[in-house]
N, CA, C and O atoms as a GROMACS GRO file, in nm:
protein
  448
    1UNK      N    1 -10.750   1.147  -5.120
    1UNK     CA    2 -10.781   1.270  -5.139
    1UNK      C    3 -10.926   1.308  -5.146
    1UNK      O    4 -10.984   1.281  -5.251
    2UNK      N    5 -10.992   1.365  -5.054
    2UNK     CA    6 -11.136   1.403  -5.067
    2UNK      C    7 -11.148   1.539  -5.054
    2UNK      O    8 -11.055   1.599  -5.001
    3UNK      N    9 -11.264   1.610  -5.099
    3UNK     CA   10 -11.272   1.761  -5.096
    3UNK      C   11 -11.315   1.807  -4.974
    3UNK      O   12 -11.363   1.729  -4.891
    4UNK      N   13 -11.301   1.933  -4.951
    4UNK     CA   14 -11.338   1.989  -4.830
    4UNK      C   15 -11.487   1.962  -4.779
    4UNK      O   16 -11.512   1.955  -4.658
    5UNK      N   17 -11.586   1.948  -4.878
    5UNK     CA   18 -11.720   1.931  -4.830
    5UNK      C   19 -11.725   1.788  -4.766
    5UNK      O   20 -11.808   1.776  -4.676
    6UNK      N   21 -11.649   1.676  -4.799
    6UNK     CA   22 -11.652   1.564  -4.759
    6UNK      C   23 -11.609   1.566  -4.587
    6UNK      O   24 -11.669   1.512  -4.494
    7UNK      N   25 -11.504   1.635  -4.584
    7UNK     CA   26 -11.433   1.656  -4.430
    7UNK      C   27 -11.536   1.742  -4.347
    7UNK      O   28 -11.565   1.709  -4.232
    8UNK      N   29 -11.586   1.846  -4.405
    8UNK     CA   30 -11.680   1.927  -4.325
    8UNK      C   31 -11.793   1.859  -4.275
    8UNK      O   32 -11.834   1.879  -4.161
    9UNK      N   33 -11.847   1.777  -4.356
    9UNK     CA   34 -11.970   1.693  -4.335
    9UNK      C   35 -11.937   1.597  -4.220
    9UNK      O   36 -12.027   1.563  -4.144
   10UNK      N   37 -11.806   1.550  -4.204
   10UNK     CA   38 -11.773   1.451  -4.111
   10UNK      C   39 -11.851   1.320  -4.107
   10UNK      O   40 -11.871   1.252  -4.006
   11UNK      N   41 -11.893   1.292  -4.238
   11UNK     CA   42 -11.987   1.166  -4.238
   11UNK      C   43 -11.956   1.111  -4.384
   11UNK      O   44 -11.994   1.164  -4.488
   12UNK      N   45 -11.890   1.011  -4.374
   12UNK     CA   46 -11.847   0.947  -4.506
   12UNK      C   47 -11.949   0.879  -4.581
   12UNK      O   48 -11.924   0.842  -4.696
   13UNK      N   49 -12.085   0.854  -4.519
   13UNK     CA   50 -12.210   0.805  -4.595
   13UNK      C   51 -12.292   0.896  -4.640
   13UNK      O   52 -12.401   0.871  -4.691
   14UNK      N   53 -12.233   1.031  -4.619
   14UNK     CA   54 -12.311   1.152  -4.673
   14UNK      C   55 -12.344   1.147  -4.830
   14UNK      O   56 -12.257   1.104  -4.906
   15UNK      N   57 -12.442   1.180  -4.870
   15UNK     CA   58 -12.498   1.170  -5.019
   15UNK      C   59 -12.378   1.251  -5.116
   15UNK      O   60 -12.358   1.216  -5.232
   16UNK      N   61 -12.315   1.348  -5.062
   16UNK     CA   62 -12.206   1.426  -5.150
   16UNK      C   63 -12.094   1.306  -5.176
   16UNK      O   64 -12.056   1.282  -5.290
   17UNK      N   65 -12.054   1.247  -5.082
   17UNK     CA   66 -11.946   1.121  -5.095
   17UNK      C   67 -12.001   1.026  -5.217
   17UNK      O   68 -11.929   1.001  -5.314
   18UNK      N   69 -12.117   0.982  -5.206
   18UNK     CA   70 -12.163   0.875  -5.292
   18UNK      C   71 -12.177   0.933  -5.419
   18UNK      O   72 -12.137   0.863  -5.512
   19UNK      N   73 -12.232   1.062  -5.452
   19UNK     CA   74 -12.242   1.121  -5.574
   19UNK      C   75 -12.138   1.159  -5.640
   19UNK      O   76 -12.131   1.143  -5.762
   20UNK      N   77 -12.040   1.215  -5.569
   20UNK     CA   78 -11.919   1.274  -5.648
   20UNK      C   79 -11.795   1.202  -5.647
   20UNK      O   80 -11.703   1.239  -5.720
   21UNK      N   81 -11.785   1.092  -5.563
   21UNK     CA   82 -11.652   1.030  -5.545
   21UNK      C   83 -11.641   0.881  -5.581
   21UNK      O   84 -11.536   0.817  -5.571
   22UNK      N   85 -11.775   0.826  -5.628
   22UNK     CA   86 -11.779   0.703  -5.690
   22UNK      C   87 -11.681   0.704  -5.822
   22UNK      O   88 -11.658   0.805  -5.888
   23UNK      N   89 -11.629   0.577  -5.849
   23UNK     CA   90 -11.542   0.574  -5.989
   23UNK      C   91 -11.631   0.620  -6.108
   23UNK      O   92 -11.753   0.598  -6.114
   24UNK      N   93 -11.555   0.691  -6.207
   24UNK     CA   94 -11.628   0.714  -6.325
   24UNK      C   95 -11.648   0.586  -6.425
   24UNK      O   96 -11.607   0.471  -6.408
   25UNK      N   97 -11.721   0.639  -6.532
   25UNK     CA   98 -11.760   0.519  -6.632
   25UNK      C   99 -11.632   0.470  -6.719
   25UNK      O  100 -11.553   0.540  -6.781
   26UNK      N  101 -11.635   0.343  -6.706
   26UNK     CA  102 -11.528   0.279  -6.786
   26UNK      C  103 -11.548   0.278  -6.917
   26UNK      O  104 -11.656   0.231  -6.954
   27UNK      N  105 -11.458   0.326  -7.014
   27UNK     CA  106 -11.463   0.318  -7.140
   27UNK      C  107 -11.370   0.231  -7.212
   27UNK      O  108 -11.264   0.200  -7.156
   28UNK      N  109 -11.396   0.190  -7.323
   28UNK     CA  110 -11.300   0.090  -7.403
   28UNK      C  111 -11.296  -0.076  -7.359
   28UNK      O  112 -11.200  -0.152  -7.376
   29UNK      N  113 -11.414  -0.104  -7.303
   29UNK     CA  114 -11.425  -0.265  -7.274
   29UNK      C  115 -11.382  -0.332  -7.392
   29UNK      O  116 -11.428  -0.306  -7.503
   30UNK      N  117 -11.289  -0.426  -7.368
   30UNK     CA  118 -11.236  -0.513  -7.495
   30UNK      C  119 -11.275  -0.657  -7.462
   30UNK      O  120 -11.280  -0.691  -7.344
   31UNK      N  121 -11.302  -0.740  -7.557
   31UNK     CA  122 -11.325  -0.871  -7.530
   31UNK      C  123 -11.262  -0.947  -7.636
   31UNK      O  124 -11.265  -0.908  -7.752
   32UNK      N  125 -11.195  -1.071  -7.594
   32UNK     CA  126 -11.129  -1.160  -7.689
   32UNK      C  127 -11.175  -1.312  -7.638
   32UNK      O  128 -11.201  -1.340  -7.521
   33UNK      N  129 -11.179  -1.393  -7.736
   33UNK     CA  130 -11.219  -1.516  -7.690
   33UNK      C  131 -11.104  -1.618  -7.748
   33UNK      O  132 -11.092  -1.634  -7.870
   34UNK      N  133 -11.028  -1.678  -7.664
   34UNK     CA  134 -10.920  -1.791  -7.705
   34UNK      C  135 -10.988  -1.911  -7.754
   34UNK      O  136 -11.107  -1.934  -7.737
   35UNK      N  137 -10.898  -1.992  -7.822
   35UNK     CA  138 -10.942  -2.108  -7.892
   35UNK      C  139 -11.016  -2.210  -7.783
   35UNK      O  140 -11.108  -2.287  -7.813
   36UNK      N  141 -10.959  -2.195  -7.653
   36UNK     CA  142 -11.019  -2.291  -7.557
   36UNK      C  143 -11.153  -2.251  -7.508
   36UNK      O  144 -11.214  -2.324  -7.431
   37UNK      N  145 -11.204  -2.133  -7.550
   37UNK     CA  146 -11.341  -2.086  -7.508
   37UNK      C  147 -11.323  -1.981  -7.386
   37UNK      O  148 -11.419  -1.915  -7.346
   38UNK      N  149 -11.196  -1.968  -7.331
   38UNK     CA  150 -11.176  -1.884  -7.236
   38UNK      C  151 -11.214  -1.724  -7.289
   38UNK      O  152 -11.153  -1.679  -7.386
   39UNK      N  153 -11.303  -1.654  -7.227
   39UNK     CA  154 -11.313  -1.502  -7.244
   39UNK      C  155 -11.219  -1.407  -7.172
   39UNK      O  156 -11.215  -1.415  -7.049
   40UNK      N  157 -11.151  -1.328  -7.227
   40UNK     CA  158 -11.066  -1.227  -7.181
   40UNK      C  159 -11.134  -1.102  -7.208
   40UNK      O  160 -11.179  -1.069  -7.318
   41UNK      N  161 -11.139  -1.034  -7.096
   41UNK     CA  162 -11.188  -0.899  -7.098
   41UNK      C  163 -11.086  -0.795  -7.031
   41UNK      O  164 -11.028  -0.814  -6.924
   42UNK      N  165 -11.072  -0.674  -7.119
   42UNK     CA  166 -10.976  -0.573  -7.047
   42UNK      C  167 -11.034  -0.439  -7.065
   42UNK      O  168 -11.120  -0.423  -7.152
   43UNK      N  169 -10.995  -0.343  -6.993
   43UNK     CA  170 -11.048  -0.205  -6.975
   43UNK      C  171 -10.947  -0.121  -6.928
   43UNK      O  172 -10.847  -0.160  -6.868
   44UNK      N  173 -10.975  -0.007  -6.956
   44UNK     CA  174 -10.883   0.122  -6.880
   44UNK      C  175 -10.928   0.140  -6.758
   44UNK      O  176 -11.049   0.135  -6.740
   45UNK      N  177 -10.847   0.163  -6.658
   45UNK     CA  178 -10.877   0.228  -6.538
   45UNK      C  179 -10.962   0.348  -6.525
   45UNK      O  180 -10.915   0.456  -6.561
   46UNK      N  181 -11.090   0.342  -6.475
   46UNK     CA  182 -11.160   0.476  -6.481
   46UNK      C  183 -11.117   0.585  -6.382
   46UNK      O  184 -11.047   0.559  -6.284
   47UNK      N  185 -11.163   0.713  -6.413
   47UNK     CA  186 -11.130   0.821  -6.318
   47UNK      C  187 -11.170   0.772  -6.179
   47UNK      O  188 -11.282   0.725  -6.165
   48UNK      N  189 -11.080   0.779  -6.065
   48UNK     CA  190 -11.127   0.743  -5.926
   48UNK      C  191 -11.194   0.856  -5.862
   48UNK      O  192 -11.246   0.840  -5.752
   49UNK      N  193 -11.200   0.970  -5.922
   49UNK     CA  194 -11.274   1.076  -5.848
   49UNK      C  195 -11.252   1.089  -5.692
   49UNK      O  196 -11.346   1.112  -5.616
   50UNK      N  197 -11.131   1.072  -5.651
   50UNK     CA  198 -11.068   1.101  -5.534
   50UNK      C  199 -11.057   0.993  -5.433
   50UNK      O  200 -11.006   1.015  -5.324
   51UNK      N  201 -11.111   0.859  -5.471
   51UNK     CA  202 -11.091   0.744  -5.390
   51UNK      C  203 -11.047   0.632  -5.478
   51UNK      O  204 -11.102   0.605  -5.584
   52UNK      N  205 -10.942   0.564  -5.429
   52UNK     CA  206 -10.884   0.460  -5.530
   52UNK      C  207 -10.998   0.349  -5.544
   52UNK      O  208 -11.085   0.322  -5.461
   53UNK      N  209 -10.976   0.287  -5.680
   53UNK     CA  210 -11.074   0.191  -5.712
   53UNK      C  211 -11.037   0.069  -5.635
   53UNK      O  212 -10.921   0.034  -5.657
   54UNK      N  213 -11.107  -0.010  -5.546
   54UNK     CA  214 -11.072  -0.107  -5.505
   54UNK      C  215 -11.094  -0.259  -5.570
   54UNK      O  216 -11.024  -0.355  -5.535
   55UNK      N  217 -11.197  -0.268  -5.668
   55UNK     CA  218 -11.219  -0.373  -5.742
   55UNK      C  219 -11.310  -0.342  -5.859
   55UNK      O  220 -11.348  -0.227  -5.883
   56UNK      N  221 -11.341  -0.446  -5.929
   56UNK     CA  222 -11.432  -0.424  -6.054
   56UNK      C  223 -11.536  -0.534  -6.032
   56UNK      O  224 -11.513  -0.646  -5.988
   57UNK      N  225 -11.648  -0.485  -6.067
   57UNK     CA  226 -11.766  -0.592  -6.075
   57UNK      C  227 -11.809  -0.609  -6.238
   57UNK      O  228 -11.838  -0.518  -6.315
   58UNK      N  229 -11.803  -0.752  -6.265
   58UNK     CA  230 -11.846  -0.764  -6.407
   58UNK      C  231 -11.972  -0.843  -6.404
   58UNK      O  232 -11.985  -0.944  -6.335
   59UNK      N  233 -12.074  -0.789  -6.490
   59UNK     CA  234 -12.192  -0.855  -6.502
   59UNK      C  235 -12.214  -0.908  -6.641
   59UNK      O  236 -12.148  -0.855  -6.730
   60UNK      N  237 -12.292  -1.000  -6.671
   60UNK     CA  238 -12.310  -1.063  -6.799
   60UNK      C  239 -12.450  -1.108  -6.822
   60UNK      O  240 -12.527  -1.149  -6.736
   61UNK      N  241 -12.474  -1.096  -6.956
   61UNK     CA  242 -12.608  -1.133  -7.004
   61UNK      C  243 -12.611  -1.220  -7.115
   61UNK      O  244 -12.530  -1.200  -7.205
   62UNK      N  245 -12.700  -1.324  -7.123
   62UNK     CA  246 -12.707  -1.424  -7.223
   62UNK      C  247 -12.824  -1.417  -7.315
   62UNK      O  248 -12.846  -1.500  -7.403
   63UNK      N  249 -12.897  -1.313  -7.291
   63UNK     CA  250 -13.027  -1.286  -7.351
   63UNK      C  251 -13.053  -1.158  -7.417
   63UNK      O  252 -13.164  -1.107  -7.432
   64UNK      N  253 -12.925  -1.105  -7.463
   64UNK     CA  254 -12.945  -0.994  -7.525
   64UNK      C  255 -12.947  -0.873  -7.467
   64UNK      O  256 -12.975  -0.772  -7.533
   65UNK      N  257 -12.918  -0.870  -7.341
   65UNK     CA  258 -12.922  -0.754  -7.247
   65UNK      C  259 -13.042  -0.723  -7.172
   65UNK      O  260 -13.049  -0.624  -7.098
   66UNK      N  261 -13.164  -0.828  -7.193
   66UNK     CA  262 -13.270  -0.807  -7.129
   66UNK      C  263 -13.251  -0.830  -6.971
   66UNK      O  264 -13.324  -0.768  -6.893
   67UNK      N  265 -13.162  -0.909  -6.929
   67UNK     CA  266 -13.136  -0.928  -6.783
   67UNK      C  267 -12.978  -0.937  -6.773
   67UNK      O  268 -12.903  -0.980  -6.861
   68UNK      N  269 -12.944  -0.896  -6.665
   68UNK     CA  270 -12.803  -0.901  -6.627
   68UNK      C  271 -12.779  -0.969  -6.489
   68UNK      O  272 -12.867  -0.968  -6.403
   69UNK      N  273 -12.668  -1.022  -6.471
   69UNK     CA  274 -12.623  -1.087  -6.331
   69UNK      C  275 -12.492  -1.076  -6.331
   69UNK      O  276 -12.426  -1.077  -6.435
   70UNK      N  277 -12.438  -1.063  -6.205
   70UNK     CA  278 -12.292  -1.064  -6.160
   70UNK      C  279 -12.222  -1.186  -6.189
   70UNK      O  280 -12.255  -1.294  -6.139
   71UNK      N  281 -12.124  -1.170  -6.272
   71UNK     CA  282 -12.045  -1.314  -6.308
   71UNK      C  283 -11.922  -1.306  -6.223
   71UNK      O  284 -11.894  -1.412  -6.167
   72UNK      N  285 -11.848  -1.211  -6.201
   72UNK     CA  286 -11.735  -1.223  -6.123
   72UNK      C  287 -11.686  -1.086  -6.061
   72UNK      O  288 -11.753  -0.987  -6.088
   73UNK      N  289 -11.586  -1.074  -5.988
   73UNK     CA  290 -11.516  -0.947  -5.937
   73UNK      C  291 -11.376  -0.970  -5.960
   73UNK      O  292 -11.321  -1.080  -5.959
   74UNK      N  293 -11.320  -0.851  -5.982
   74UNK     CA  294 -11.175  -0.860  -6.030
   74UNK      C  295 -11.114  -0.743  -5.961
   74UNK      O  296 -11.172  -0.636  -5.946
   75UNK      N  297 -10.982  -0.772  -5.916
   75UNK     CA  298 -10.905  -0.662  -5.850
   75UNK      C  299 -10.825  -0.570  -5.940
   75UNK      O  300 -10.773  -0.464  -5.908
   76UNK      N  301 -10.824  -0.633  -6.069
   76UNK     CA  302 -10.726  -0.580  -6.161
   76UNK      C  303 -10.813  -0.530  -6.278
   76UNK      O  304 -10.929  -0.568  -6.285
   77UNK      N  305 -10.755  -0.434  -6.385
   77UNK     CA  306 -10.831  -0.409  -6.482
   77UNK      C  307 -10.839  -0.501  -6.623
   77UNK      O  308 -10.835  -0.461  -6.740
   78UNK      N  309 -10.850  -0.623  -6.576
   78UNK     CA  310 -10.873  -0.733  -6.676
   78UNK      C  311 -10.908  -0.852  -6.597
   78UNK      O  312 -10.878  -0.872  -6.479
   79UNK      N  313 -10.979  -0.933  -6.680
   79UNK     CA  314 -11.024  -1.056  -6.626
   79UNK      C  315 -11.049  -1.168  -6.723
   79UNK      O  316 -11.075  -1.142  -6.840
   80UNK      N  317 -11.043  -1.287  -6.681
   80UNK     CA  318 -11.074  -1.413  -6.757
   80UNK      C  319 -11.179  -1.474  -6.708
   80UNK      O  320 -11.193  -1.479  -6.586
   81UNK      N  321 -11.263  -1.527  -6.787
   81UNK     CA  322 -11.394  -1.613  -6.760
   81UNK      C  323 -11.374  -1.731  -6.823
   81UNK      O  324 -11.396  -1.743  -6.944
   82UNK      N  325 -11.327  -1.842  -6.740
   82UNK     CA  326 -11.328  -1.969  -6.799
   82UNK      C  327 -11.440  -2.020  -6.881
   82UNK      O  328 -11.554  -1.983  -6.853
   83UNK      N  329 -11.418  -2.107  -6.988
   83UNK     CA  330 -11.522  -2.161  -7.058
   83UNK      C  331 -11.622  -2.243  -6.981
   83UNK      O  332 -11.737  -2.255  -7.025
   84UNK      N  333 -11.588  -2.298  -6.871
   84UNK     CA  334 -11.665  -2.383  -6.790
   84UNK      C  335 -11.774  -2.307  -6.723
   84UNK      O  336 -11.873  -2.371  -6.687
   85UNK      N  337 -11.769  -2.184  -6.704
   85UNK     CA  338 -11.850  -2.088  -6.642
   85UNK      C  339 -11.981  -2.042  -6.742
   85UNK      O  340 -12.080  -1.982  -6.700
   86UNK      N  341 -11.960  -2.080  -6.866
   86UNK     CA  342 -12.045  -2.023  -6.974
   86UNK      C  343 -12.108  -2.134  -7.036
   86UNK      O  344 -12.056  -2.245  -7.034
   87UNK      N  345 -12.229  -2.109  -7.098
   87UNK     CA  346 -12.286  -2.229  -7.169
   87UNK      C  347 -12.254  -2.220  -7.312
   87UNK      O  348 -12.262  -2.116  -7.378
   88UNK      N  349 -12.216  -2.343  -7.357
   88UNK     CA  350 -12.183  -2.334  -7.499
   88UNK      C  351 -12.285  -2.314  -7.595
   88UNK      O  352 -12.390  -2.377  -7.581
   89UNK      N  353 -12.269  -2.233  -7.695
   89UNK     CA  354 -12.359  -2.186  -7.804
   89UNK      C  355 -12.447  -2.071  -7.762
   89UNK      O  356 -12.544  -2.035  -7.829
   90UNK      N  357 -12.407  -2.007  -7.639
   90UNK     CA  358 -12.492  -1.892  -7.589
   90UNK      C  359 -12.423  -1.757  -7.631
   90UNK      O  360 -12.301  -1.756  -7.616
   91UNK      N  361 -12.472  -1.663  -7.672
   91UNK     CA  362 -12.427  -1.544  -7.706
   91UNK      C  363 -12.405  -1.453  -7.572
   91UNK      O  364 -12.511  -1.425  -7.515
   92UNK      N  365 -12.306  -1.411  -7.522
   92UNK     CA  366 -12.284  -1.331  -7.410
   92UNK      C  367 -12.244  -1.183  -7.431
   92UNK      O  368 -12.167  -1.148  -7.521
   93UNK      N  369 -12.301  -1.096  -7.340
   93UNK     CA  370 -12.266  -0.968  -7.363
   93UNK      C  371 -12.211  -0.945  -7.210
   93UNK      O  372 -12.252  -1.011  -7.115
   94UNK      N  373 -12.114  -0.844  -7.201
   94UNK     CA  374 -12.058  -0.811  -7.049
   94UNK      C  375 -12.053  -0.661  -7.033
   94UNK      O  376 -12.055  -0.584  -7.129
   95UNK      N  377 -12.048  -0.626  -6.913
   95UNK     CA  378 -12.037  -0.488  -6.859
   95UNK      C  379 -11.943  -0.494  -6.756
   95UNK      O  380 -11.918  -0.603  -6.706
   96UNK      N  381 -11.875  -0.369  -6.708
   96UNK     CA  382 -11.787  -0.372  -6.605
   96UNK      C  383 -11.810  -0.236  -6.531
   96UNK      O  384 -11.834  -0.136  -6.598
   97UNK      N  385 -11.803  -0.230  -6.392
   97UNK     CA  386 -11.798  -0.110  -6.318
   97UNK      C  387 -11.696  -0.105  -6.215
   97UNK      O  388 -11.667  -0.210  -6.156
   98UNK      N  389 -11.639   0.006  -6.185
   98UNK     CA  390 -11.554   0.033  -6.074
   98UNK      C  391 -11.621   0.035  -5.940
   98UNK      O  392 -11.740   0.065  -5.927
   99UNK      N  393 -11.546   0.004  -5.848
   99UNK     CA  394 -11.603   0.009  -5.703
   99UNK      C  395 -11.497   0.079  -5.615
   99UNK      O  396 -11.377   0.059  -5.631
  100UNK      N  397 -11.543   0.154  -5.531
  100UNK     CA  398 -11.442   0.219  -5.438
  100UNK      C  399 -11.515   0.251  -5.304
  100UNK      O  400 -11.634   0.220  -5.303
  101UNK      N  401 -11.464   0.306  -5.194
  101UNK     CA  402 -11.539   0.326  -5.074
  101UNK      C  403 -11.658   0.401  -5.082
  101UNK      O  404 -11.740   0.398  -4.989
  102UNK      N  405 -11.678   0.474  -5.191
  102UNK     CA  406 -11.811   0.565  -5.209
  102UNK      C  407 -11.917   0.481  -5.280
  102UNK      O  408 -12.036   0.514  -5.281
  103UNK      N  409 -11.870   0.376  -5.338
  103UNK     CA  410 -11.984   0.295  -5.395
  103UNK      C  411 -11.925   0.243  -5.534
  103UNK      O  412 -11.806   0.238  -5.562
  104UNK      N  413 -12.035   0.204  -5.618
  104UNK     CA  414 -12.008   0.150  -5.741
  104UNK      C  415 -12.040   0.240  -5.844
  104UNK      O  416 -12.155   0.285  -5.843
  105UNK      N  417 -11.946   0.283  -5.949
  105UNK     CA  418 -11.959   0.372  -6.051
  105UNK      C  419 -12.066   0.319  -6.132
  105UNK      O  420 -12.137   0.224  -6.096
  106UNK      N  421 -12.079   0.398  -6.270
  106UNK     CA  422 -12.176   0.349  -6.369
  106UNK      C  423 -12.115   0.239  -6.438
  106UNK      O  424 -11.992   0.234  -6.446
  107UNK      N  425 -12.190   0.148  -6.491
  107UNK     CA  426 -12.130   0.033  -6.577
  107UNK      C  427 -12.100   0.083  -6.717
  107UNK      O  428 -12.156   0.181  -6.766
  108UNK      N  429 -12.012   0.014  -6.773
  108UNK     CA  430 -11.939   0.039  -6.903
  108UNK      C  431 -12.064   0.001  -7.017
  108UNK      O  432 -12.162  -0.067  -6.987
  109UNK      N  433 -12.041   0.054  -7.139
  109UNK     CA  434 -12.134   0.015  -7.235
  109UNK      C  435 -12.093  -0.148  -7.252
  109UNK      O  436 -11.981  -0.195  -7.236
  110UNK      N  437 -12.209  -0.216  -7.288
  110UNK     CA  438 -12.186  -0.357  -7.316
  110UNK      C  439 -12.098  -0.386  -7.429
  110UNK      O  440 -12.074  -0.306  -7.520
  111UNK      N  441 -12.043  -0.523  -7.417
  111UNK     CA  442 -11.958  -0.572  -7.543
  111UNK      C  443 -12.071  -0.613  -7.611
  111UNK      O  444 -12.182  -0.626  -7.560
  112UNK      N  445 -12.036  -0.637  -7.752
  112UNK     CA  446 -12.127  -0.687  -7.838
  112UNK      C  447 -12.083  -0.815  -7.896
  112UNK      O  448 -12.155  -0.874  -7.977
   0.00000   0.00000   0.00000
């Protein structure tokens, strides 16, 4: 379901599409660490703004949020990051953003 402006523009790369139809911000990112070191992240599906969310991009930081890098993608609103992917003894923060055909939505607030 797209708005009339998108159809009248007849150009799906138009700024209107990218600005209004990207997924909304994800709220409520939750983190749990299992005894084996696996990190489990869960979040609520964000508003899709007219285009279905196709996947989620997770970014992580090991330096208190000074730098971020993509750690993985997930097709569903939860993810597990194996302990083998993380360095032991490091404190990590995570963020997640929804992605659809219009682009990537804003990232969630980071986990603490």
